[in-house]
ZANU-915144 format. One record per residue (C-alpha): residue number from 1; y, z, x; residue in three letters. Coordinates in pm, whole numbers, plus 50000, padded with zeros to 5 digits. Each point is the difference from the previous one (the first is absolute). Last residue first. Example, Ala and Ser with C-alpha at 12.3 -4.5 7.8 and 13.67 -1.06 7.14 Angstrom:
REM residues 2
+-----+-------+-------+-------+-----+
!   i !     y !     z !     x !  aa !
+-----+-------+-------+-------+-----+
!   2 ! 49894 ! 50714 ! 51367 ! SER !
!   1 ! 49656 ! 50066 ! 49863 ! ALA !
+-----+-------+-------+-------+-----+
***
This chain:
REM residues 122
+-----+-------+-------+-------+-----+
!   i !     y !     z !     x !  aa !
+-----+-------+-------+-------+-----+
! 122 ! 73708 ! 94061 ! 23605 ! GLY !
! 121 ! 50227 ! 50294 ! 50044 ! CYS !
! 120 ! 49830 ! 50189 ! 50281 ! ILE !
! 119 ! 50040 ! 49700 ! 50233 ! SER !
! 118 ! 49743 ! 49993 ! 50278 ! ILE !
! 117 ! 49894 ! 49635 ! 49955 ! SER !
! 116 ! 50357 ! 49886 ! 49939 ! GLU !
! 115 ! 50123 ! 50149 ! 50327 ! ARG !
! 114 ! 49717 ! 49838 ! 50197 ! MET !
! 113 ! 50069 ! 49662 ! 49841 ! GLU !
! 112 ! 50369 ! 50032 ! 50092 ! ASN !
! 111 ! 49907 ! 50081 ! 50361 ! MET !
! 110 ! 49762 ! 49701 ! 50016 ! VAL !
! 109 ! 50267 ! 49768 ! 49855 ! ALA !
! 108 ! 50255 ! 50127 ! 50252 ! ILE !
! 107 ! 49751 ! 49940 ! 50282 ! ALA !
! 106 ! 49943 ! 49646 ! 49871 ! ALA !
! 105 ! 50374 ! 49933 ! 50003 ! ASN !
! 104 ! 50030 ! 50147 ! 50353 ! PRO !
! 103 ! 49711 ! 49790 ! 50137 ! ALA !
! 102 ! 49691 ! 50196 ! 50106 ! ILE !
! 101 ! 49946 ! 50010 ! 50375 ! GLY !
! 100 ! 49836 ! 50340 ! 50029 ! CYS !
!  99 ! 50332 ! 50140 ! 50128 ! ASP !
!  98 ! 50163 ! 49889 ! 49672 ! LEU !
!  97 ! 49743 ! 50198 ! 49801 ! LEU !
!  96 ! 50048 ! 50301 ! 50227 ! ARG !
!  95 ! 50378 ! 49973 ! 49949 ! GLN !
!  94 ! 49954 ! 50006 ! 49622 ! PHE !
!  93 ! 49779 ! 50307 ! 50028 ! GLN !
!  92 ! 50257 ! 50177 ! 50218 ! ARG !
!  91 ! 50281 ! 49910 ! 49757 ! ALA !
!  90 ! 49794 ! 50121 ! 49704 ! ASP !
!  89 ! 49930 ! 50329 ! 50179 ! ALA !
!  88 ! 50373 ! 50040 ! 50068 ! ALA !
!  87 ! 50079 ! 49930 ! 49634 ! GLU !
!  86 ! 49745 ! 50258 ! 49891 ! GLY !
!  85 ! 50141 ! 50259 ! 50242 ! ALA !
!  84 ! 50350 ! 49931 ! 49867 ! SER !
!  83 ! 49883 ! 50034 ! 49641 ! ARG !
!  82 ! 49834 ! 50336 ! 50080 ! TYR !
!  81 ! 50311 ! 50119 ! 50185 ! ALA !
!  80 ! 50216 ! 49900 ! 49703 ! ALA !
!  79 ! 49763 ! 50182 ! 49763 ! ALA !
!  78 ! 50016 ! 50313 ! 50216 ! ALA !
!  77 ! 50381 ! 49985 ! 50009 ! ALA !
!  76 ! 50011 ! 49958 ! 49621 ! GLU !
!  75 ! 49763 ! 50293 ! 49951 ! GLU !
!  74 ! 50215 ! 50216 ! 50229 ! GLN !
!  73 ! 50318 ! 49897 ! 49814 ! MET !
!  72 ! 49833 ! 50074 ! 49665 ! GLU !
!  71 ! 49895 ! 50343 ! 50131 ! ARG !
!  70 ! 50356 ! 50075 ! 50111 ! GLU !
!  69 ! 50138 ! 49897 ! 49659 ! ALA !
!  68 ! 49742 ! 50219 ! 49822 ! ILE !
!  67 ! 50085 ! 50295 ! 50225 ! ARG !
!  66 ! 50373 ! 49954 ! 49928 ! LYS !
!  65 ! 49937 ! 49989 ! 49623 ! GLN !
!  64 ! 49796 ! 50322 ! 50027 ! TRP !
!  63 ! 50283 ! 50170 ! 50190 ! ALA !
!  62 ! 50249 ! 49882 ! 49736 ! GLU !
!  61 ! 49791 ! 50141 ! 49712 ! ASP !
!  60 ! 49663 ! 49906 ! 49855 ! TYR !
!  59 ! 49873 ! 50362 ! 50002 ! SER !
!  58 ! 50163 ! 50066 ! 49664 ! ALA !
!  57 ! 49774 ! 49730 ! 49856 ! TYR !
!  56 ! 50122 ! 49737 ! 49754 ! LEU !
!  55 ! 49723 ! 49859 ! 49782 ! THR !
!  54 ! 50037 ! 49663 ! 49830 ! THR !
!  53 ! 49977 ! 49883 ! 49638 ! GLY !
!  52 ! 50351 ! 50087 ! 49887 ! ASP !
!  51 ! 50055 ! 50292 ! 50236 ! THR !
!  50 ! 49728 ! 50266 ! 50012 ! LEU !
!  49 ! 50154 ! 50270 ! 50217 ! VAL !
!  48 ! 49803 ! 50186 ! 50264 ! VAL !
!  47 ! 50015 ! 50341 ! 50163 ! GLU !
!  46 ! 49765 ! 50083 ! 50284 ! GLY !
!  45 ! 49664 ! 49871 ! 50128 ! CYS !
!  44 ! 49805 ! 50236 ! 49769 ! PRO !
!  43 ! 50199 ! 49868 ! 49702 ! TRP !
!  42 ! 50288 ! 50172 ! 49824 ! ALA !
!  41 ! 50156 ! 49767 ! 49743 ! LYS !
!  40 ! 50376 ! 49962 ! 49956 ! VAL !
!  39 ! 50147 ! 49866 ! 49678 ! SER !
!  38 ! 50238 ! 49709 ! 50029 ! TYR !
!  37 ! 50373 ! 49954 ! 49937 ! ARG !
!  36 ! 50168 ! 49661 ! 50045 ! LYS !
!  35 ! 50305 ! 49872 ! 50186 ! THR !
!  34 ! 50049 ! 49625 ! 50047 ! GLU !
!  33 ! 50197 ! 49878 ! 50303 ! GLY !
!  32 ! 49700 ! 49831 ! 50160 ! TYR !
!  31 ! 49802 ! 50326 ! 49973 ! HIS !
!  30 ! 50158 ! 50340 ! 49937 ! LYS !
!  29 ! 49752 ! 50274 ! 49922 ! LEU !
!  28 ! 50040 ! 50309 ! 49783 ! THR !
!  27 ! 49722 ! 50247 ! 50072 ! VAL !
!  26 ! 49819 ! 50216 ! 49747 ! THR !
!  25 ! 49789 ! 50316 ! 49964 ! LYS !
!  24 ! 50169 ! 50260 ! 50222 ! ALA !
!  23 ! 50333 ! 49819 ! 49983 ! THR !
!  22 ! 50141 ! 49736 ! 50236 ! ARG !
!  21 ! 50293 ! 49764 ! 49992 ! LYS !
!  20 ! 50097 ! 49682 ! 50183 ! VAL !
!  19 ! 49674 ! 49930 ! 50184 ! VAL !
!  18 ! 50036 ! 49655 ! 50158 ! THR !
!  17 ! 49733 ! 49734 ! 49946 ! TYR !
!  16 ! 49959 ! 49723 ! 50257 ! ALA !
!  15 ! 49793 ! 49684 ! 49949 ! ALA !
!  14 ! 49854 ! 49875 ! 50329 ! ASN !
!  13 ! 49643 ! 50100 ! 49915 ! GLY !
!  12 ! 50042 ! 50288 ! 49758 ! ILE !
!  11 ! 50254 ! 50217 ! 50178 ! PHE !
!  10 ! 50171 ! 50335 ! 49983 ! TYR !
!   9 ! 50363 ! 50070 ! 50082 ! GLU !
!   8 ! 50141 ! 50350 ! 50034 ! LYS !
!   7 ! 50311 ! 50128 ! 49822 ! GLY !
!   6 ! 49823 ! 50266 ! 49796 ! VAL !
!   5 ! 49657 ! 50088 ! 50139 ! GLU !
!   4 ! 49658 ! 49901 ! 49862 ! PHE !
!   3 ! 49731 ! 50240 ! 50116 ! LEU !
!   2 ! 49725 ! 49966 ! 50261 ! LYS !
!   1 ! 49736 ! 50274 ! 49974 ! MET !
+-----+-------+-------+-------+-----+
***
């Protein structure tokens, strides 16, 4: 079971909490310069602290924060590749329209109409 350790940082999103003091039933956390004591709960996933409407898990330590950052970088790279593939497909489609003899302004209008027809927002 993961336990809170004195001196380690734990995270909720990007907000860091540092354990200043530890007893069997409580932890004293420092967050944005403010120090506050919380009771520790033992859950199947490890220790948790209920902090002003949010739950701080002992497993959300520096290693967890690093994994989250790596996953966000991977997701961002995948999204960039997806956008790039979409832009390349648009460029090929635009070139096909031009190759068929459609004027550039008309080809742009066709491409815009195609984008509007597949829009998920409207």
